[in-house]
C-alpha positions, 0 to 999 in steps of 0.5 A: 158370594151368592147364597144358594137356595132351593124352592118350588118353581114359582109357576102359577097364578095364585097369590102364593106363586106371585109372592114367590116369583117376586122373592126370586126377582128381588133377591136375584143379585144375592141368591142363586135359585134352584127350583123343584117342580110343583106338581099339585098345580098340573092335575085337572082333577082336584081330588087327591092332587096334594097326595099325588104331588107329594108322591111325585116330589119325594124322589126330588126331595130325597136327592136334595138331602145333601145339596148345599144351601138353604130351602125356601119352602111353602108346601106340605112337602116339608114333611118329607124333609129330614130334620137337618134339611128343616134346620136349613129351611125358611118356611113361607106360610101363606094361609090355612084353609080347610075348604081347600083341602082336596085330599081330605081326610088325610090332608088335615092330618098332614097340616097338623103334623106340619105345625108340629115340625115348623119350629124345626125350621131356621125361620118361618115367614107369613104374610099378615099378623093374623097368620103369625098369631095363628101359628103362635097359637099352634106352637110356632114361637118365632114367626116373622111377617113379610107382607105381599109387596108390589111393583109400584112403577107398574102400579103408578103407570096403571094409575096414570092411565086415562080412566075413561079410556080404560072404561071405553076399552071394556065397553062400560057405559057412563052410567054403569058402576063397575064392581070388581069382585076378585077372582071367580074361583071357589070360596071367594064369594063372587056368587054372593056378590052377584046374587045380591046385585043382580036386580040393579041394571046399573051395577055390573059385577066384574071378575077375573081369573080362571073362572072355575065356578062358571061365574055369571059375571062380566068375566075376564081372563087377562094378562097382567097389563090389561088386568091392571087397565080393567082395575083402573076402569072399575069403580068399587071393589067388593071382597067377601070370601068364605075362605080364610085368605092370606093377605089378598093380592087382588084386594090390595091391588084394587085399592092401590089402583084407587078403588074404594072397597068393601072387605070382609074382615076375615083372617088376613083380609081383616089385617088389610081392611084395618090397615086401609080403613075399608068397611065390611060389606053388609049383604042386607044393604050391599047395593046401597053401600056400593052407591055410597062407596062409588062417591068416596072422596079422592083423599080416602083412595089416596090414603089407602094407596099410601098405606100400601105403597110402603110395601114396595119391592125395596121393602120386600128385598130388604126384609127377605135379604135380612132373613136369608142372611140370618138363615145362611149365617 
């Protein structure tokens, strides 16, 4: 008999939505998933969007109070749950970043209240050791780490693509060093990377995503398959956010596709940098670092791939099925 579980709808392009989509996919044989709408991603205006989301979601959560099954939740709306609902909840904590608070000053108070009620949950899962310790420091004693995971068949297919053909497809000249700087969104650091490299015509900064910052880079908003071809075409990754990320999927996928990288060791990215032995960017000599990283031996790129390849869908399914079974027992 399948476990019944409720979650927010995993629609969207953030790392958190990708994590939840994979969770739904790999547990589909064991879990009957029911979803609620995630309103906070539909508002064009960011200001107060989380409070509007909570207000719109409140009737849905009220209707769920007596529904059977578990809740797999990753949202501030856990505060709308009754204690009985929280006792049936596995909470997924991606990261905490005040820079992203669009409903300040109220949002900060809601997060502090969330940390108080998290121990009422059946389980708390986060995506890196940094965030596990962050939660323990805030009074959440039992936190499990289940890392971002990857479809290795998809990754290996992209790794096998002819790199020169990929470069030709994106118009990258042979003498060009393509520097992938991740998503062109707020607080990801792409502006700093672009400014530091602007004077060198051999270095082209490439970004992806929705470009909410109007980045002056070679920018691509691509579906999944051409996005992976773009990564295959690049030479070096630079990930230097101001924000405290969870365990960056963009950076991890770049490493899996063979890009030697420079990673600022902040929050969960520090765990990723340590695991894959990637140095930190130094903006006083970033250009020189990139030229050096572009000549990284293939053995180092292979070692990064092997460090991350253990986090495949089998790992993810086994880890999550164990947590779900324990919570349902």
